C-alpha positions as a Markdown table, in Angstrom:
| # | Residue | x | y | z |
|---|---|---|---|---|
| 1 | Pro | 0.0 | 0.0 | 0.0 |
| 2 | Thr | 1.0 | 3.6 | -0.5 |
| 3 | Phe | 0.5 | 6.5 | 1.8 |
| 4 | Pro | 0.2 | 10.2 | 1.0 |
| 5 | Ala | 3.5 | 11.8 | 1.6 |
| 6 | Val | 3.6 | 14.2 | 4.5 |
| 7 | Thr | 4.8 | 17.5 | 2.9 |
| 8 | Thr | 5.0 | 21.0 | 4.1 |
| 9 | Trp | 1.5 | 21.9 | 2.7 |
| 10 | Ile | -0.2 | 19.2 | 4.8 |
| 11 | Ser | -0.9 | 20.2 | 8.3 |
| 12 | Val | 0.3 | 17.6 | 10.9 |
| 13 | Ser | -0.6 | 17.8 | 14.5 |
| 14 | Val | 0.1 | 15.6 | 17.5 |
| 15 | Ser | -3.1 | 15.1 | 19.4 |
| 16 | Glu | -1.6 | 13.1 | 22.3 |
| 17 | Ser | 1.3 | 10.9 | 23.4 |
| 18 | Gln | 1.6 | 8.0 | 25.8 |
| 19 | Thr | 4.0 | 5.5 | 27.2 |
| 20 | Val | 3.4 | 1.8 | 27.3 |
| 21 | Glu | 5.6 | -0.6 | 29.2 |
| 22 | Val | 5.4 | -4.4 | 28.7 |
| 23 | Gln | 7.5 | -7.4 | 29.6 |
| 24 | Ser | 9.4 | -9.3 | 26.9 |
| 25 | Gly | 7.4 | -12.2 | 25.5 |
| 26 | Glu | 4.0 | -10.7 | 26.1 |
| 27 | Asp | 1.4 | -9.4 | 23.7 |
| 28 | Val | 0.6 | -5.7 | 23.7 |
| 29 | Thr | -2.1 | -3.7 | 22.0 |
| 30 | Leu | -1.5 | 0.0 | 21.2 |
| 31 | Leu | -4.5 | 2.3 | 21.0 |
| 32 | Cys | -5.2 | 5.7 | 19.7 |
| 33 | Ser | -8.5 | 7.7 | 19.5 |
| 34 | Ser | -10.1 | 8.8 | 16.3 |
| 35 | Thr | -12.3 | 11.9 | 16.2 |
| 36 | Ser | -13.4 | 11.4 | 12.6 |
| 37 | Thr | -17.1 | 10.9 | 12.1 |
| 38 | Ala | -16.7 | 9.5 | 8.6 |
| 39 | Pro | -14.7 | 6.6 | 7.2 |
| 40 | Thr | -11.1 | 7.7 | 6.7 |
| 41 | His | -7.7 | 6.4 | 6.0 |
| 42 | Thr | -5.8 | 5.3 | 9.1 |
| 43 | Phe | -2.3 | 3.9 | 9.5 |
| 44 | Trp | 0.4 | 2.8 | 12.0 |
| 45 | Ser | 4.1 | 3.7 | 11.5 |
| 46 | Lys | 7.3 | 3.3 | 13.6 |
| 47 | Leu | 10.0 | 5.9 | 14.1 |
| 48 | Tyr | 13.6 | 4.5 | 13.9 |
| 49 | Asn | 16.6 | 6.4 | 15.2 |
| 50 | Lys | 14.4 | 9.5 | 15.6 |
| 51 | Thr | 14.8 | 10.2 | 11.8 |
| 52 | Lys | 13.4 | 7.3 | 9.8 |
| 53 | Ile | 9.7 | 6.4 | 9.7 |
| 54 | Ser | 8.7 | 2.9 | 8.5 |
| 55 | Cys | 5.1 | 2.1 | 7.7 |
| 56 | Ile | 3.6 | -0.9 | 9.5 |
| 57 | Ser | 0.0 | -1.1 | 8.3 |
| 58 | Ser | -3.0 | 0.9 | 7.0 |
| 59 | Met | -6.7 | 0.5 | 6.4 |
| 60 | Tyr | -9.7 | 2.5 | 5.3 |
| 61 | Gly | -12.7 | 2.7 | 7.6 |
| 62 | Ser | -13.6 | 0.3 | 10.3 |
| 63 | Glu | -15.0 | -2.2 | 7.8 |
| 64 | Gly | -11.8 | -2.3 | 5.6 |
| 65 | Lys | -9.1 | -4.9 | 5.7 |
| 66 | Ala | -5.7 | -4.0 | 7.0 |
| 67 | Ser | -2.8 | -4.0 | 4.7 |
| 68 | Phe | 0.8 | -4.5 | 6.0 |
| 69 | Cys | 4.0 | -3.1 | 4.7 |
| 70 | Asp | 7.1 | -5.1 | 3.8 |
| 71 | Gly | 8.7 | -6.6 | 6.9 |
| 72 | Phe | 5.5 | -6.6 | 8.9 |
| 73 | Gln | 3.6 | -9.3 | 7.0 |
| 74 | Asn | 4.7 | -12.2 | 9.3 |
| 75 | Gly | 1.5 | -12.4 | 11.3 |
| 76 | Lys | 3.0 | -10.7 | 14.4 |
| 77 | Tyr | 0.9 | -7.6 | 13.8 |
| 78 | Glu | -2.8 | -7.1 | 13.8 |
| 79 | Met | -4.6 | -3.8 | 13.0 |
| 80 | Ser | -8.2 | -3.0 | 13.6 |
| 81 | Ser | -10.3 | 0.1 | 13.7 |
| 82 | Asn | -13.8 | 1.3 | 14.6 |
| 83 | Ile | -15.3 | 4.8 | 14.7 |
| 84 | Thr | -13.5 | 5.9 | 17.8 |
| 85 | Thr | -10.4 | 3.7 | 18.2 |
| 86 | Ile | -7.5 | 2.5 | 16.1 |
| 87 | Ser | -5.5 | -0.4 | 17.5 |
| 88 | Leu | -2.4 | -2.3 | 16.7 |
| 89 | Lys | -1.7 | -5.6 | 18.4 |
| 90 | Ile | 1.9 | -6.9 | 18.6 |
| 91 | Lys | 2.4 | -10.5 | 19.6 |
| 92 | Gln | 5.3 | -11.7 | 21.7 |
| 93 | Val | 7.2 | -8.5 | 21.8 |
| 94 | Asp | 11.0 | -8.3 | 22.4 |
| 95 | Val | 13.5 | -5.5 | 22.9 |
| 96 | Ser | 13.7 | -4.8 | 19.2 |
| 97 | Asp | 10.0 | -3.8 | 19.3 |
| 98 | Ser | 10.7 | -0.9 | 21.6 |
| 99 | Gly | 10.4 | 2.6 | 20.0 |
| 100 | Leu | 8.0 | 5.3 | 19.0 |
| 101 | Tyr | 4.8 | 4.2 | 17.2 |
| 102 | Leu | 2.7 | 6.7 | 15.3 |
| 103 | Cys | -1.0 | 6.3 | 14.8 |
| 104 | Gly | -2.5 | 8.6 | 12.3 |
| 105 | Phe | -5.7 | 9.4 | 10.4 |
| 106 | Tyr | -6.7 | 12.1 | 7.9 |
| 107 | Met | -9.5 | 14.5 | 8.6 |
| 108 | Ser | -10.3 | 17.6 | 6.6 |
| 109 | Gly | -6.9 | 17.7 | 5.0 |
| 110 | His | -5.1 | 17.4 | 8.3 |
| 111 | Thr | -3.0 | 14.5 | 9.5 |
| 112 | Arg | -3.5 | 13.9 | 13.2 |
| 113 | Leu | -1.0 | 11.7 | 15.0 |
| 114 | Thr | -0.9 | 9.9 | 18.3 |
| 115 | Val | 2.6 | 9.0 | 19.5 |
| 116 | Thr | 3.0 | 5.9 | 21.7 |
| 117 | Asp | 6.4 | 5.1 | 23.3 |
| 118 | Leu | 6.6 | 1.4 | 23.6 |
| 119 | Asn | 9.2 | 0.2 | 26.2 |
| 120 | Val | 9.8 | -3.5 | 26.3 |
| 121 | Gln | 11.5 | -4.6 | 29.5 |
| 122 | Gly | 12.7 | -7.8 | 31.0 |
| 123 | Lys | 14.6 | -9.5 | 28.2 |
| 124 | Ile | 18.0 | -8.2 | 29.1 |
| 125 | Glu | 17.4 | -8.7 | 32.8 |
| 126 | Phe | 16.0 | -12.2 | 32.1 |
| 127 | Asn | 19.1 | -13.2 | 30.0 |
| 128 | Leu | 21.3 | -11.8 | 32.7 |
| 129 | Met | 19.5 | -13.8 | 35.3 |
| 130 | Ile | 19.9 | -17.0 | 33.1 |
| 131 | Phe | 23.6 | -16.2 | 32.7 |
| 132 | Leu | 24.1 | -15.8 | 36.4 |
| 133 | Val | 22.1 | -19.0 | 37.2 |
| 134 | Glu | 24.2 | -20.9 | 34.7 |
| 135 | Glu | 27.4 | -19.4 | 36.1 |
| 136 | Leu | 26.4 | -20.3 | 39.7 |
| 137 | Asp | 25.4 | -23.8 | 38.5 |
| 138 | Gly | 28.8 | -24.2 | 36.9 |
| 139 | Ile | 30.6 | -23.0 | 40.0 |
| 140 | Ala | 28.5 | -25.3 | 42.2 |
| 141 | Lys | 29.4 | -28.3 | 39.9 |
| 142 | Leu | 33.1 | -27.4 | 40.0 |
| 143 | Thr | 33.0 | -27.0 | 43.8 |
| 144 | Ser | 31.3 | -30.3 | 44.1 |
| 145 | Met | 33.9 | -32.0 | 41.9 |
| 146 | Ile | 36.7 | -30.4 | 44.0 |
| 147 | Leu | 35.2 | -31.5 | 47.3 |
| 148 | Gly | 34.6 | -35.0 | 45.9 |
| 149 | Ala | 38.3 | -35.3 | 44.9 |
| 150 | Val | 39.5 | -33.9 | 48.2 |
| 151 | Thr | 37.2 | -36.4 | 50.1 |
| 152 | Val | 38.5 | -39.4 | 48.0 |
| 153 | Phe | 42.1 | -38.2 | 48.7 |
| 154 | Leu | 41.5 | -37.9 | 52.5 |
| 155 | Val | 39.8 | -41.4 | 52.6 |
| 156 | Met | 42.8 | -42.9 | 50.8 |
| 157 | Val | 45.2 | -41.2 | 53.2 |
| 158 | Val | 43.2 | -42.5 | 56.2 |
| 159 | Ile | 43.1 | -46.0 | 54.8 |
| 160 | Gly | 46.9 | -45.9 | 54.1 |
| 161 | Leu | 47.6 | -44.8 | 57.7 |
| 162 | Ala | 45.3 | -47.4 | 59.1 |
| 163 | Val | 47.0 | -50.2 | 57.1 |
| 164 | Lys | 50.4 | -49.0 | 58.1 |
| 165 | Tyr | 49.4 | -48.8 | 61.8 |
| 166 | Arg | 47.9 | -52.3 | 61.5 |
| 167 | Lys | 51.1 | -53.7 | 60.1 |
| 168 | Arg | 53.1 | -52.2 | 62.9 |
| 169 | Glu | 50.7 | -53.7 | 65.5 |
| 170 | Thr | 50.9 | -57.1 | 63.9 |
| 171 | Ala | 54.7 | -57.1 | 63.7 |
| 172 | His | 54.9 | -55.9 | 67.4 |
| 173 | Asn | 52.5 | -58.7 | 68.5 |
| 174 | Glu | 54.4 | -61.4 | 66.6 |
| 175 | Glu | 57.6 | -60.2 | 68.2 |
| 176 | Glu | 56.1 | -60.2 | 71.7 |
| 177 | His | 54.8 | -63.8 | 71.2 |
| 178 | Ser | 57.9 | -65.3 | 69.6 |
| 179 | Pro | 59.7 | -68.2 | 71.6 |
| 180 | Gln | 62.8 | -66.0 | 72.1 |
| 181 | Lys | 60.8 | -63.3 | 73.7 |
| 182 | Gln | 58.7 | -65.8 | 75.8 |
| 183 | Asn | 61.7 | -67.7 | 77.5 |
| 184 | Pro | 64.9 | -65.7 | 77.1 |
| 185 | Val | 66.4 | -67.1 | 80.4 |
| 186 | Ser | 65.9 | -70.7 | 79.2 |
| 187 | Asp | 67.8 | -69.9 | 76.0 |
| 188 | Asp | 70.7 | -68.5 | 78.0 |
| 189 | Leu | 70.8 | -71.6 | 80.3 |
| 190 | Asn | 70.8 | -74.0 | 77.3 |
| 191 | Tyr | 73.6 | -72.0 | 75.8 |
| 192 | Ala | 75.6 | -72.1 | 79.1 |
| 193 | Ala | 75.1 | -75.9 | 79.5 |
| 194 | Leu | 76.3 | -76.6 | 76.0 |
| 195 | Ser | 79.4 | -74.4 | 76.5 |
| 196 | Phe | 80.2 | -76.2 | 79.8 |
| 197 | Gln | 79.9 | -79.7 | 78.2 |
| 198 | Ser | 82.2 | -78.7 | 75.4 |
| 199 | Lys | 84.8 | -77.5 | 77.8 |
| 200 | Ala | 84.5 | -80.7 | 79.9 |
| 201 | Lys | 85.1 | -82.9 | 76.9 |
| 202 | Arg | 88.1 | -80.9 | 76.0 |
| 203 | Lys | 89.7 | -81.3 | 79.5 |
| 204 | Arg | 89.1 | -85.1 | 79.8 |
| 205 | Arg | 92.4 | -86.9 | 80.1 |
| 206 | Pro | 93.4 | -89.9 | 77.9 |
| 207 | Pro | 92.9 | -93.4 | 79.3 |
| 208 | Ser | 96.7 | -93.8 | 79.8 |
| 209 | Glu | 96.8 | -91.0 | 82.3 |
| 210 | Arg | 93.8 | -92.2 | 84.3 |
| 211 | Glu | 94.4 | -94.0 | 87.6 |
| 212 | Leu | 94.2 | -97.7 | 87.4 |
| 213 | Glu | 91.2 | -99.4 | 88.8 |
| 214 | Pro | 92.2 | -101.4 | 91.9 |
| 215 | Asn | 89.9 | -104.3 | 91.1 |
| 216 | Val | 90.9 | -104.7 | 87.4 |
| 217 | Val | 93.6 | -107.1 | 86.1 |
| 218 | Tyr | 95.7 | -105.6 | 83.4 |
| 219 | Ala | 97.8 | -107.7 | 80.9 |
| 220 | Ala | 100.3 | -106.5 | 78.5 |
| 221 | Thr | 101.1 | -108.3 | 75.3 |
| 222 | Arg | 104.3 | -107.9 | 73.4 |
């Protein structure tokens, strides 16, 4: 659709302005009042960067069918009109939908505009919240892994110390219950007896040097 160009010879007046705030992801309906008592041409436009106006939709009278401009034919926008109100519904808004929306109609050669400042909130904050939650979740997982590793290490250290202590106790008990430990005096006595017997054998004289038995007859043979 084409729109009459707004030139210097056409009077343009702003009848009212309003601000609408909405959360990201919600639907919003922008409204403006029409004072025309006869069917007239109405339209919605959006102001970009305070210098560029882009048409959104237009229709003639309340019984007409809305026509959408290029870039706005995706089903996201719905325009309707009656004798007193012109509306534009935007579905699932996001931050890019924020800006100034111009609602206009022609009456007696004049263009009357209603300016609506749409402010979409929440998406940036929501993304930041998701980012923080993900970061905290990652930190929690990392902390849990570190604590798990430290716990396993400490358990291994405790088990190693317990095994080492058990081995020492076992060796000590075996040493305490060994025969050498149980009767050390007996071992010393046995050793002394053996030493004494060895010395006695070494000191025994030969039979020739012994005294002759008085009741034994000895004979010599040549």
